[in-house]
N, CA, C and O atoms as a Tinker XYZ file with bonds, in Angstrom:
   392  protein
     1  N     90.942000  177.482000  150.481000    73     2
     2  CA    90.659000  177.852000  151.335000    64     1     3
     3  C     90.224000  177.379000  152.524000    63     2     4     5
     4  O     88.997000  177.405000  152.621000    81     3
     5  N     90.903000  176.885000  153.618000    73     3     6
     6  CA    90.395000  176.220000  154.564000    64     5     7
     7  C     90.023000  177.221000  155.916000    63     6     8     9
     8  O     90.442000  178.377000  155.981000    81     7
     9  N     89.304000  176.691000  156.816000    73     7    10
    10  CA    88.807000  177.711000  157.677000    64     9    11
    11  C     88.480000  176.418000  158.838000    63    10    12    13
    12  O     88.216000  175.242000  158.588000    81    11
    13  N     88.596000  177.064000  160.105000    73    11    14
    14  CA    88.461000  176.207000  161.567000    64    13    15
    15  C     88.026000  177.236000  162.691000    63    14    16    17
    16  O     88.296000  178.423000  162.506000    81    15
    17  N     87.343000  176.834000  163.887000    73    15    18
    18  CA    87.571000  177.726000  164.953000    64    17    19
    19  C     88.982000  177.916000  165.461000    63    18    20    21
    20  O     89.921000  177.140000  165.283000    81    19
    21  N     88.998000  179.258000  166.233000    73    19    22
    22  CA    90.286000  179.730000  166.636000    64    21    23
    23  C     90.987000  178.486000  167.501000    63    22    24    25
    24  O     90.395000  177.840000  168.366000    81    23
    25  N     91.971000  178.344000  167.208000    73    23    26
    26  CA    93.065000  177.430000  167.804000    64    25    27
    27  C     93.432000  177.809000  169.059000    63    26    28    29
    28  O     93.810000  176.814000  169.677000    81    27
    29  N     93.488000  178.757000  169.685000    73    27    30
    30  CA    94.043000  179.619000  170.747000    64    29    31
    31  C     93.288000  179.285000  171.963000    63    30    32    33
    32  O     92.623000  178.256000  172.083000    81    31
    33  N     93.415000  180.188000  172.852000    73    31    34
    34  CA    92.325000  179.843000  173.929000    64    33    35
    35  C     90.812000  179.639000  173.539000    63    34    36    37
    36  O     90.403000  180.172000  172.508000    81    35
    37  N     90.017000  178.935000  174.275000    73    35    38
    38  CA    88.683000  178.634000  173.624000    64    37    39
    39  C     87.873000  179.586000  173.590000    63    38    40    41
    40  O     87.623000  180.216000  174.617000    81    39
    41  N     87.278000  179.894000  172.354000    73    39    42
    42  CA    86.090000  180.653000  172.281000    64    41    43
    43  C     85.016000  180.366000  173.100000    63    42    44    45
    44  O     84.678000  179.192000  173.250000    81    43
    45  N     84.318000  181.437000  173.758000    73    43    46
    46  CA    83.198000  181.549000  174.826000    64    45    47
    47  C     82.092000  181.477000  174.013000    63    46    48    49
    48  O     81.989000  182.392000  173.196000    81    47
    49  N     81.293000  180.685000  174.020000    73    47    50
    50  CA    79.797000  180.272000  173.163000    64    49    51
    51  C     78.674000  180.119000  174.172000    63    50    52    53
    52  O     78.599000  179.212000  175.001000    81    51
    53  N     77.869000  181.042000  174.016000    73    51    54
    54  CA    76.487000  180.884000  174.960000    64    53    55
    55  C     75.391000  181.126000  174.172000    63    54    56    57
    56  O     75.343000  182.005000  173.311000    81    55
    57  N     74.377000  180.247000  174.491000    73    55    58
    58  CA    72.704000  180.458000  173.976000    64    57    59
    59  C     72.434000  181.506000  174.409000    63    58    60    61
    60  O     72.644000  181.687000  175.608000    81    59
    61  N     71.892000  182.542000  173.632000    73    59    62
    62  CA    71.131000  183.914000  173.847000    64    61    63
    63  C     69.803000  183.983000  173.346000    63    62    64    65
    64  O     69.932000  184.030000  172.123000    81    63
    65  N     68.720000  184.011000  173.608000    73    63    66
    66  CA    67.452000  183.889000  173.131000    64    65    67
    67  C     67.402000  183.026000  171.441000    63    66    68    69
    68  O     67.273000  181.805000  171.355000    81    67
    69  N     67.464000  183.465000  170.861000    73    67    70
    70  CA    67.376000  182.619000  169.258000    64    69    71
    71  C     68.695000  182.660000  169.032000    63    70    72    73
    72  O     68.952000  181.874000  168.121000    81    71
    73  N     69.802000  183.287000  169.490000    73    71    74
    74  CA    71.107000  183.192000  168.585000    64    73    75
    75  C     72.119000  182.980000  169.716000    63    74    76    77
    76  O     71.743000  182.377000  170.721000    81    75
    77  N     73.318000  183.410000  169.630000    73    75    78
    78  CA    74.433000  183.169000  170.555000    64    77    79
    79  C     75.245000  184.254000  170.946000    63    78    80    81
    80  O     75.129000  185.175000  170.138000    81    79
    81  N     76.056000  184.515000  171.908000    73    79    82
    82  CA    76.801000  185.390000  172.390000    64    81    83
    83  C     78.083000  184.753000  172.552000    63    82    84    85
    84  O     78.266000  183.910000  173.430000    81    83
    85  N     79.248000  185.226000  171.503000    73    83    86
    86  CA    80.528000  184.683000  171.559000    64    85    87
    87  C     81.366000  185.512000  172.172000    63    86    88    89
    88  O     81.307000  186.739000  172.087000    81    87
    89  N     82.390000  184.714000  172.978000    73    87    90
    90  CA    83.698000  185.632000  173.561000    64    89    91
    91  C     84.888000  185.108000  172.426000    63    90    92    93
    92  O     85.045000  183.895000  172.296000    81    91
    93  N     85.533000  185.853000  171.792000    73    91    94
    94  CA    86.655000  185.893000  171.184000    64    93    95
    95  C     87.856000  186.137000  171.966000    63    94    96    97
    96  O     87.994000  187.360000  171.999000    81    95
    97  N     89.037000  185.422000  172.781000    73    95    98
    98  CA    89.821000  185.683000  173.565000    64    97    99
    99  C     90.827000  186.746000  172.470000    63    98   100   101
   100  O     91.442000  187.735000  172.867000    81    99
   101  N     90.798000  186.275000  171.118000    73    99   102
   102  CA    91.961000  186.703000  170.246000    64   101   103
   103  C     91.788000  188.403000  170.247000    63   102   104   105
   104  O     92.648000  189.253000  170.477000    81   103
   105  N     90.378000  188.567000  169.908000    73   103   106
   106  CA    89.870000  190.079000  170.024000    64   105   107
   107  C     89.589000  190.616000  171.377000    63   106   108   109
   108  O     89.740000  191.798000  171.686000    81   107
   109  N     89.208000  189.756000  172.097000    73   107   110
   110  CA    88.785000  190.624000  173.650000    64   109   111
   111  C     87.421000  190.721000  173.336000    63   110   112   113
   112  O     86.726000  190.714000  174.352000    81   111
   113  N     86.792000  190.810000  172.285000    73   111   114
   114  CA    85.169000  191.382000  172.229000    64   113   115
   115  C     84.428000  190.248000  172.346000    63   114   116   117
   116  O     84.865000  189.099000  172.277000    81   115
   117  N     82.982000  190.680000  172.574000    73   115   118
   118  CA    81.902000  189.904000  172.949000    64   117   119
   119  C     81.322000  190.190000  171.556000    63   118   120   121
   120  O     81.437000  191.313000  171.064000    81   119
   121  N     80.707000  189.199000  170.921000    73   119   122
   122  CA    79.680000  189.653000  169.741000    64   121   123
   123  C     78.312000  188.471000  169.778000    63   122   124   125
   124  O     78.326000  187.280000  170.088000    81   123
   125  N     77.375000  189.204000  169.405000    73   123   126
   126  CA    75.816000  188.625000  169.081000    64   125   127
   127  C     75.527000  188.010000  167.881000    63   126   128   129
   128  O     75.418000  188.723000  166.883000    81   127
   129  N     75.386000  186.839000  167.798000    73   127   130
   130  CA    75.131000  186.134000  166.479000    64   129   131
   131  C     73.762000  185.920000  166.194000    63   130   132   133
   132  O     73.187000  185.714000  167.263000    81   131
   133  N     73.119000  185.883000  165.408000    73   131   134
   134  CA    71.622000  185.734000  164.817000    64   133   135
   135  C     71.536000  183.914000  164.875000    63   134   136   137
   136  O     72.515000  183.210000  165.124000    81   135
   137  N     70.299000  183.447000  164.618000    73   135   138
   138  CA    70.254000  182.410000  164.567000    64   137   139
   139  C     70.910000  181.376000  163.457000    63   138   140   141
   140  O     71.194000  180.203000  163.700000    81   139
   141  N     71.058000  181.908000  162.450000    73   139   142
   142  CA    71.762000  181.618000  161.158000    64   141   143
   143  C     73.230000  181.398000  161.229000    63   142   144   145
   144  O     73.900000  180.424000  160.885000    81   143
   145  N     73.607000  182.659000  161.817000    73   143   146
   146  CA    75.020000  182.664000  162.208000    64   145   147
   147  C     75.543000  181.709000  163.216000    63   146   148   149
   148  O     76.607000  181.103000  163.080000    81   147
   149  N     74.737000  181.602000  164.246000    73   147   150
   150  CA    75.021000  180.665000  165.312000    64   149   151
   151  C     74.956000  179.055000  164.848000    63   150   152   153
   152  O     75.587000  178.177000  165.437000    81   151
   153  N     74.201000  178.846000  163.843000    73   151   154
   154  CA    74.296000  177.445000  163.317000    64   153   155
   155  C     75.396000  177.551000  162.458000    63   154   156   157
   156  O     76.065000  176.517000  162.467000    81   155
   157  N     75.854000  178.482000  161.671000    73   155   158
   158  CA    76.897000  178.312000  160.963000    64   157   159
   159  C     78.318000  178.239000  162.035000    63   158   160   161
   160  O     79.162000  177.359000  161.862000    81   159
   161  N     78.407000  178.933000  162.779000    73   159   162
   162  CA    79.439000  178.768000  163.858000    64   161   163
   163  C     79.426000  177.343000  164.511000    63   162   164   165
   164  O     80.478000  176.713000  164.620000    81   163
   165  N     78.407000  176.914000  164.880000    73   163   166
   166  CA    78.061000  175.462000  165.238000    64   165   167
   167  C     78.502000  174.035000  164.353000    63   166   168   169
   168  O     78.509000  172.849000  164.686000    81   167
   169  N     78.853000  174.716000  163.105000    73   167   170
   170  CA    79.170000  173.552000  162.003000    64   169   171
   171  C     80.813000  173.793000  161.929000    63   170   172   173
   172  O     81.355000  173.256000  160.962000    81   171
   173  N     81.594000  174.473000  162.756000    73   171   174
   174  CA    82.837000  174.621000  162.606000    64   173   175
   175  C     83.574000  173.612000  163.776000    63   174   176   177
   176  O     83.031000  173.368000  164.853000    81   175
   177  N     84.690000  173.158000  163.438000    73   175   178
   178  CA    85.210000  172.418000  164.665000    64   177   179
   179  C     86.686000  173.240000  164.728000    63   178   180   181
   180  O     86.866000  174.295000  164.119000    81   179
   181  N     87.789000  172.535000  165.624000    73   179   182
   182  CA    89.048000  172.805000  165.501000    64   181   183
   183  C     89.744000  172.264000  164.253000    63   182   184   185
   184  O     90.881000  172.675000  164.020000    81   183
   185  N     89.250000  171.501000  163.538000    73   183   186
   186  CA    89.774000  170.838000  162.401000    64   185   187
   187  C     89.549000  171.718000  161.269000    63   186   188   189
   188  O     88.560000  172.447000  161.198000    81   187
   189  N     90.625000  171.646000  160.220000    73   187   190
   190  CA    90.414000  172.762000  159.231000    64   189   191
   191  C     89.514000  172.130000  158.396000    63   190   192   193
   192  O     89.575000  170.902000  158.333000    81   191
   193  N     88.573000  172.810000  157.647000    73   191   194
   194  CA    87.785000  172.351000  156.664000    64   193   195
   195  C     87.792000  173.128000  155.316000    63   194   196   197
   196  O     87.855000  174.358000  155.335000    81   195
   197  N     87.733000  172.483000  154.225000    73   195   198
   198  CA    87.331000  173.425000  153.060000    64   197   199
   199  C     86.379000  174.357000  152.826000    63   198   200   201
   200  O     85.219000  173.957000  152.923000    81   199
   201  N     86.539000  175.395000  152.569000    73   199   202
   202  CA    85.422000  176.506000  152.561000    64   201   203
   203  C     84.136000  176.025000  151.773000    63   202   204   205
   204  O     83.000000  176.052000  152.246000    81   203
   205  N     84.422000  175.643000  150.685000    73   203   206
   206  CA    83.223000  174.934000  149.949000    64   205   207
   207  C     82.400000  173.711000  150.799000    63   206   208   209
   208  O     81.179000  173.566000  150.860000    81   207
   209  N     83.575000  172.779000  151.510000    73   207   210
   210  CA    82.346000  171.470000  152.175000    64   209   211
   211  C     82.019000  172.434000  153.473000    63   210   212   213
   212  O     81.018000  171.962000  154.012000    81   211
   213  N     82.436000  173.497000  154.119000    73   211   214
   214  CA    81.753000  174.073000  154.894000    64   213   215
   215  C     80.636000  174.983000  154.268000    63   214   216   217
   216  O     79.787000  175.130000  155.146000    81   215
   217  N     80.399000  175.420000  153.532000    73   215   218
   218  CA    79.335000  175.815000  152.770000    64   217   219
   219  C     78.174000  174.755000  152.472000    63   218   220   221
   220  O     76.984000  175.011000  152.654000    81   219
   221  N     78.714000  173.403000  151.941000    73   219   222
   222  CA    77.699000  172.287000  151.724000    64   221   223
   223  C     77.386000  171.766000  153.105000    63   222   224   225
   224  O     76.315000  171.159000  153.122000    81   223
   225  N     77.880000  171.813000  154.033000    73   223   226
   226  CA    77.761000  171.587000  155.550000    64   225   227
   227  C     76.457000  172.338000  156.098000    63   226   228   229
   228  O     75.450000  171.848000  156.608000    81   227
   229  N     76.778000  173.669000  155.839000    73   227   230
   230  CA    75.776000  174.575000  156.465000    64   229   231
   231  C     74.451000  174.376000  155.611000    63   230   232   233
   232  O     73.367000  174.052000  156.096000    81   231
   233  N     74.654000  174.572000  154.526000    73   231   234
   234  CA    73.407000  174.342000  153.558000    64   233   235
   235  C     72.593000  173.715000  153.915000    63   234   236   237
   236  O     71.415000  174.070000  153.969000    81   235
   237  N     73.244000  172.124000  154.397000    73   235   238
   238  CA    72.556000  170.972000  154.686000    64   237   239
   239  C     71.688000  171.276000  156.114000    63   238   240   241
   240  O     70.486000  171.064000  156.272000    81   239
   241  N     72.460000  171.728000  156.922000    73   239   242
   242  CA    72.129000  171.913000  158.117000    64   241   243
   243  C     70.750000  173.025000  158.072000    63   242   244   245
   244  O     69.718000  172.861000  158.724000    81   243
   245  N     71.004000  174.069000  157.219000    73   243   246
   246  CA    69.894000  174.594000  157.309000    64   245   247
   247  C     68.619000  174.384000  156.173000    63   246   248   249
   248  O     67.567000  175.013000  156.055000    81   247
   249  N     69.047000  173.490000  155.567000    73   247   250
   250  CA    67.950000  173.013000  154.666000    64   249   251
   251  C     67.638000  173.722000  153.347000    63   250   252   253
   252  O     66.617000  173.603000  152.670000    81   251
   253  N     68.990000  174.678000  153.050000    73   251   254
   254  CA    68.579000  175.115000  152.014000    64   253   255
   255  C     69.704000  175.023000  150.670000    63   254   256   257
   256  O     70.818000  174.555000  150.906000    81   255
   257  N     69.440000  175.387000  149.565000    73   255   258
   258  CA    70.460000  174.780000  148.358000    64   257   259
   259  C     71.814000  175.519000  148.436000    63   258   260   261
   260  O     71.978000  176.731000  148.572000    81   259
   261  N     72.510000  174.804000  148.352000    73   259   262
   262  CA    74.209000  175.250000  147.986000    64   261   263
   263  C     74.357000  175.942000  146.837000    63   262   264   265
   264  O     75.085000  175.406000  146.001000    81   263
   265  N     73.743000  177.260000  146.484000    73   263   266
   266  CA    73.840000  177.869000  145.466000    64   265   267
   267  C     74.849000  179.109000  145.290000    63   266   268   269
   268  O     75.527000  179.221000  146.311000    81   267
   269  N     75.149000  180.033000  144.361000    73   267   270
   270  CA    75.674000  181.255000  144.482000    64   269   271
   271  C     75.281000  182.160000  145.767000    63   270   272   273
   272  O     76.141000  182.656000  146.494000    81   271
   273  N     73.930000  182.317000  145.962000    73   271   274
   274  CA    73.687000  183.142000  146.968000    64   273   275
   275  C     74.261000  182.717000  148.407000    63   274   276   277
   276  O     74.723000  183.533000  149.205000    81   275
   277  N     74.171000  181.314000  148.639000    73   275   278
   278  CA    74.681000  180.614000  149.696000    64   277   279
   279  C     76.352000  180.951000  149.897000    63   278   280   281
   280  O     76.929000  181.465000  150.856000    81   279
   281  N     76.712000  180.611000  149.019000    73   279   282
   282  CA    78.174000  180.764000  148.538000    64   281   283
   283  C     78.832000  181.934000  149.394000    63   282   284   285
   284  O     79.560000  181.940000  150.387000    81   283
   285  N     78.218000  183.014000  148.520000    73   283   286
   286  CA    78.450000  184.258000  149.048000    64   285   287
   287  C     78.159000  184.721000  150.372000    63   286   288   289
   288  O     78.897000  185.495000  150.982000    81   287
   289  N     77.014000  184.219000  150.849000    73   287   290
   290  CA    76.462000  184.394000  152.480000    64   289   291
   291  C     77.887000  183.667000  153.083000    63   290   292   293
   292  O     78.656000  184.413000  153.690000    81   291
   293  N     78.213000  182.391000  152.948000    73   291   294
   294  CA    79.156000  181.745000  153.576000    64   293   295
   295  C     80.565000  182.728000  153.456000    63   294   296   297
   296  O     80.961000  183.121000  154.554000    81   295
   297  N     81.118000  183.034000  152.645000    73   295   298
   298  CA    82.151000  183.799000  152.501000    64   297   299
   299  C     82.065000  185.049000  153.178000    63   298   300   301
   300  O     83.162000  185.448000  153.571000    81   299
   301  N     80.954000  185.896000  153.472000    73   299   302
   302  CA    80.800000  186.849000  154.138000    64   301   303
   303  C     80.849000  186.515000  155.447000    63   302   304   305
   304  O     81.188000  187.411000  156.220000    81   303
   305  N     80.590000  185.424000  155.899000    73   303   306
   306  CA    80.449000  184.742000  157.436000    64   305   307
   307  C     81.935000  184.592000  157.822000    63   306   308   309
   308  O     82.440000  185.037000  158.852000    81   307
   309  N     82.457000  184.017000  157.013000    73   307   310
   310  CA    83.948000  183.539000  157.166000    64   309   311
   311  C     84.735000  185.086000  157.520000    63   310   312   313
   312  O     85.427000  185.314000  158.512000    81   311
   313  N     84.460000  185.889000  156.588000    73   311   314
   314  CA    85.167000  187.110000  156.638000    64   313   315
   315  C     84.829000  187.889000  157.903000    63   314   316   317
   316  O     85.707000  188.597000  158.396000    81   315
   317  N     83.594000  187.812000  158.483000    73   315   318
   318  CA    83.281000  188.542000  159.910000    64   317   319
   319  C     83.961000  187.897000  160.797000    63   318   320   321
   320  O     84.617000  188.470000  161.667000    81   319
   321  N     83.846000  186.127000  160.623000    73   319   322
   322  CA    84.220000  185.437000  161.951000    64   321   323
   323  C     85.975000  185.668000  162.062000    63   322   324   325
   324  O     86.486000  185.816000  163.172000    81   323
   325  N     86.597000  185.677000  161.124000    73   323   326
   326  CA    87.957000  185.888000  160.888000    64   325   327
   327  C     88.152000  187.070000  161.602000    63   326   328   329
   328  O     88.767000  187.082000  162.668000    81   327
   329  N     87.475000  188.464000  160.883000    73   327   330
   330  CA    88.049000  189.709000  161.468000    64   329   331
   331  C     87.650000  189.763000  162.916000    63   330   332   333
   332  O     88.114000  190.650000  163.633000    81   331
   333  N     86.645000  188.681000  163.482000    73   331   334
   334  CA    86.193000  188.996000  165.027000    64   333   335
   335  C     87.139000  188.018000  165.660000    63   334   336   337
   336  O     86.903000  187.704000  166.826000    81   335
   337  N     88.030000  187.567000  165.141000    73   335   338
   338  CA    88.711000  186.325000  166.125000    64   337   339
   339  C     88.408000  185.216000  166.588000    63   338   340   341
   340  O     88.904000  184.716000  167.597000    81   339
   341  N     87.245000  184.550000  165.624000    73   339   342
   342  CA    86.569000  183.430000  166.095000    64   341   343
   343  C     87.261000  182.426000  165.338000    63   342   344   345
   344  O     87.690000  181.477000  165.993000    81   343
   345  N     87.492000  182.431000  163.928000    73   343   346
   346  CA    87.883000  181.360000  162.981000    64   345   347
   347  C     89.111000  181.902000  162.614000    63   346   348   349
   348  O     89.312000  183.107000  162.763000    81   347
   349  N     90.002000  181.122000  162.128000    73   347   350
   350  CA    91.375000  181.147000  161.531000    64   349   351
   351  C     90.906000  180.451000  159.966000    63   350   352   353
   352  O     90.154000  179.503000  159.738000    81   351
   353  N     91.610000  181.259000  159.105000    73   351   354
   354  CA    91.871000  180.973000  157.892000    64   353   355
   355  C     93.184000  180.648000  157.551000    63   354   356   357
   356  O     94.105000  181.412000  157.839000    81   355
   357  N     93.369000  179.566000  156.950000    73   355   358
   358  CA    94.787000  179.231000  156.245000    64   357   359
   359  C     95.318000  179.926000  155.260000    63   358   360   361
   360  O     96.417000  179.499000  154.903000    81   359
   361  N     94.813000  181.097000  154.543000    73   359   362
   362  CA    95.260000  181.684000  153.557000    64   361   363
   363  C     95.034000  182.771000  153.243000    63   362   364   365
   364  O     93.984000  182.987000  153.848000    81   363
   365  N     95.310000  183.795000  152.623000    73   363   366
   366  CA    94.963000  185.066000  152.603000    64   365   367
   367  C     94.146000  185.091000  151.237000    63   366   368   369
   368  O     93.823000  186.184000  150.772000    81   367
   369  N     93.875000  184.153000  150.718000    73   367   370
   370  CA    92.696000  184.146000  149.639000    64   369   371
   371  C     91.363000  183.728000  149.838000    63   370   372   373
   372  O     90.736000  182.935000  149.134000    81   371
   373  N     90.939000  184.378000  150.950000    73   371   374
   374  CA    89.585000  184.639000  151.728000    64   373   375
   375  C     88.643000  185.211000  150.755000    63   374   376   377
   376  O     87.644000  184.597000  150.380000    81   375
   377  N     88.963000  186.398000  150.341000    73   375   378
   378  CA    88.314000  186.879000  149.502000    64   377   379
   379  C     87.956000  186.423000  148.388000    63   378   380   381
   380  O     86.882000  186.798000  147.917000    81   379
   381  N     88.714000  185.568000  147.746000    73   379   382
   382  CA    88.372000  184.904000  146.452000    64   381   383
   383  C     86.971000  183.914000  146.682000    63   382   384   385
   384  O     86.215000  183.553000  145.780000    81   383
   385  N     86.860000  183.621000  147.977000    73   383   386
   386  CA    85.609000  182.969000  148.215000    64   385   387
   387  C     84.167000  183.820000  148.315000    63   386   388   389
   388  O     83.077000  183.252000  148.391000    81   387
   389  N     84.331000  185.193000  148.301000    73   387   390
   390  CA    83.326000  185.841000  148.071000    64   389   391
   391  C     82.491000  186.184000  146.850000    63   390   392
   392  O     81.492000  186.893000  146.964000    81   391
């Protein structure tokens, strides 16, 4: 599975307190992200990245182990980001990452 920021109209991102407020042009909704989810979003670009590589980058950014718990967390984040229209996933295999 690969993931990237939504490639359509730019996702609007604004710092808000300890987290972020994100506007998704795809869903037309605004979302509030906590500090960790905001860090996760900041690790993504418009270039495709393998889900496992994304998890490793986020783990390194947060200074935590890239263990099974982290892999499940990253999988859930990707699902939430995709459902919110913030990211795109290249296949229907997103739930295999969980």
